[in-house]
C-alpha positions in Angstrom: 42.0 52.1 -30.4 42.0 55.2 -32.4 45.9 54.8 -33.6 44.6 52.5 -36.3 42.2 54.2 -37.6 42.6 55.4 -41.7 42.1 58.7 -42.4 40.3 58.5 -45.6 40.6 60.9 -47.8 36.8 61.7 -48.5 33.7 59.8 -46.0 33.7 56.5 -45.8 31.7 53.7 -43.5 32.5 53.8 -39.7 33.0 50.1 -40.1 35.4 50.1 -42.7 37.2 53.3 -41.6 37.7 51.4 -38.1 38.3 47.9 -39.4 42.0 46.4 -38.8 43.4 42.9 -38.5 45.1 42.5 -34.9 46.9 40.2 -33.6 45.9 40.5 -29.5 42.9 38.5 -29.0 41.9 38.1 -25.5 41.3 34.1 -25.6 37.2 34.4 -25.4 35.4 31.7 -27.1 33.2 33.1 -29.6 29.7 31.5 -29.7 28.1 29.7 -32.6 25.4 32.2 -32.2 28.1 35.0 -33.0 29.4 33.4 -35.2 26.5 32.4 -37.8 25.4 35.9 -39.1 29.4 36.3 -39.9 29.3 33.0 -42.3 25.2 34.3 -43.5 26.7 37.5 -44.5 29.6 35.8 -46.4 26.7 33.3 -48.0 25.3 36.6 -49.4 28.3 37.9 -51.3 27.9 38.0 -55.0 30.1 35.4 -57.3 30.2 35.1 -61.0 27.5 33.2 -62.1 26.2 32.8 -58.9 28.9 29.8 -58.5 29.3 31.0 -54.4 32.5 28.8 -54.3 33.0 29.1 -51.1 33.7 26.9 -48.5 34.7 27.0 -44.5 36.4 25.2 -41.9 35.5 26.8 -38.5 36.4 25.6 -35.3 35.3 27.4 -31.8 38.4 28.1 -29.3 36.4 25.3 -26.9 36.4 22.5 -30.0 40.1 22.3 -28.9 40.4 19.2 -31.2 39.5 20.6 -34.5 40.9 24.3 -33.4 43.7 22.2 -32.7 44.3 21.3 -36.3 44.0 24.4 -37.6 46.5 25.8 -35.4 49.1 23.1 -36.2 48.3 24.3 -40.1 49.7 27.9 -39.9 53.2 29.4 -40.0 55.3 29.5 -36.9 54.8 33.3 -36.6 51.7 33.2 -36.6 51.2 30.8 -34.2 53.0 33.2 -31.9 49.7 34.6 -31.3 46.8 33.2 -33.0 46.1 30.9 -30.4 44.3 32.8 -28.1 41.2 33.8 -31.2 38.2 32.9 -30.6 37.7 31.1 -33.3 39.7 29.9 -36.3 38.6 29.6 -39.8 39.8 28.2 -43.0 38.4 29.8 -45.7 38.7 27.1 -49.1 37.3 27.9 -53.0 36.2 25.4 -55.0 38.1 25.3 -58.4 35.7 24.0 -60.7 32.4 25.5 -61.6 29.0 24.0 -62.2 30.1 23.3 -65.8 33.0 21.3 -65.1 35.5 23.9 -66.1 38.1 25.7 -64.5 36.6 28.6 -62.1 39.4 31.3 -62.9 37.4 34.1 -60.7 37.2 31.7 -57.6 39.1 33.4 -55.5 38.2 36.5 -56.4 34.6 35.3 -55.2 35.7 33.7 -51.8 37.5 37.3 -51.1 34.5 39.2 -51.7 32.9 36.4 -49.1 35.6 37.0 -46.6 35.2 40.9 -47.4 31.5 40.2 -46.4 32.0 38.5 -43.0 34.7 41.5 -41.9 32.3 43.7 -42.3 29.2 42.0 -40.6 32.3 41.0 -37.6 33.6 44.6 -37.2 29.5 45.5 -36.5 29.4 43.1 -34.1 32.4 44.3 -32.5 34.8 40.9 -33.5 37.8 41.2 -35.0 39.4 39.7 -38.0 42.7 38.9 -38.7 43.5 36.6 -42.2 46.2 34.8 -43.0 48.0 33.4 -45.7 51.0 32.3 -43.4 49.7 28.7 -43.7 50.5 25.1 -45.4 47.5 24.5 -47.7 48.7 20.7 -47.9 48.1 20.1 -43.5 45.3 21.8 -44.1 43.5 19.3 -46.5 45.5 16.6 -44.9 44.2 17.1 -41.6 40.2 18.1 -43.1 39.8 15.6 -46.0 39.4 18.7 -48.2 38.9 17.0 -51.7 40.7 17.8 -55.0 39.0 20.9 -56.7 38.8 22.6 -53.7 41.6 25.0 -52.8 42.9 26.3 -49.1 43.2 30.2 -49.6 43.7 31.7 -46.4 42.8 31.1 -42.3 41.4 33.5 -40.6 41.0 34.3 -36.8 38.2 35.8 -35.5 38.0 37.6 -31.6 37.7 39.7 -29.1 40.3 42.3 -28.8 42.7 41.0 -25.9 46.3 42.7 -24.1 48.9 43.8 -26.8 51.2 43.6 -23.6 50.7 39.7 -24.2 52.2 39.7 -27.5 55.6 39.2 -28.3 57.8 42.6 -28.7 57.4 42.6 -32.5 54.2 41.7 -32.5 53.4 44.5 -30.0 54.9 47.0 -31.7 53.0 46.2 -35.1 50.0 46.2 -33.0 50.6 49.6 -31.7 51.7 51.2 -34.5 48.7 53.3 -37.2 48.4 52.1 -40.3 48.5 53.3 -43.4 47.7 53.1 -46.8 48.9 54.2 -50.2 47.3 57.7 -51.6 44.7 56.6 -54.0 46.6 58.8 -56.8 48.8 56.0 -56.7 46.1 53.3 -56.8 43.4 54.5 -59.3 44.5 56.0 -62.5 42.4 57.3 -65.5 43.1 57.4 -69.1 46.2 54.8 -68.8 47.9 52.9 -66.5 50.1 55.2 -63.9 48.2 58.3 -65.0 46.2 60.2 -62.2 42.2 60.4 -62.4 39.9 63.4 -61.1 39.0 60.9 -58.3 42.4 61.4 -56.6 
């Protein structure tokens, strides 16, 4: 799948360079033994004041009832391809810290946990596609997610499948090389928009 590789401006770890978010999954169920290291990696992510505000609801493809409930929360466009993933996950952040105050860093910290999960998955040959297209209200209702917890993203996990199985519009995206905004437009120096020597 070299067409999906970045052309980094400098050397980065091969796991980061090779990572991409496919839509074509193999329909192969992931096992608990395959999933466990991913969530252990997420567990060791850094968080503000060590709050660890992340929670995950996980359903393997062979756990059809729970998998179906997560699948039903997805937007119509994501339902067109995500049903072949080996597992579906709802990633949730705790909005309130141990102090009882709002945790303003909770979503940021959840993102770090999911990033850790993603790198661990890449190391195991498991692909990750994160989806914002889902109903948080439906997820709350389907899984009795309590008040104070915020469903943030649904994650599809699995082995690569055949892009030919996708709808035409998704097949084209699957086979198109990905790109990234240049560093000079992302990393600034003395003031906003001012290029840094890094770029």
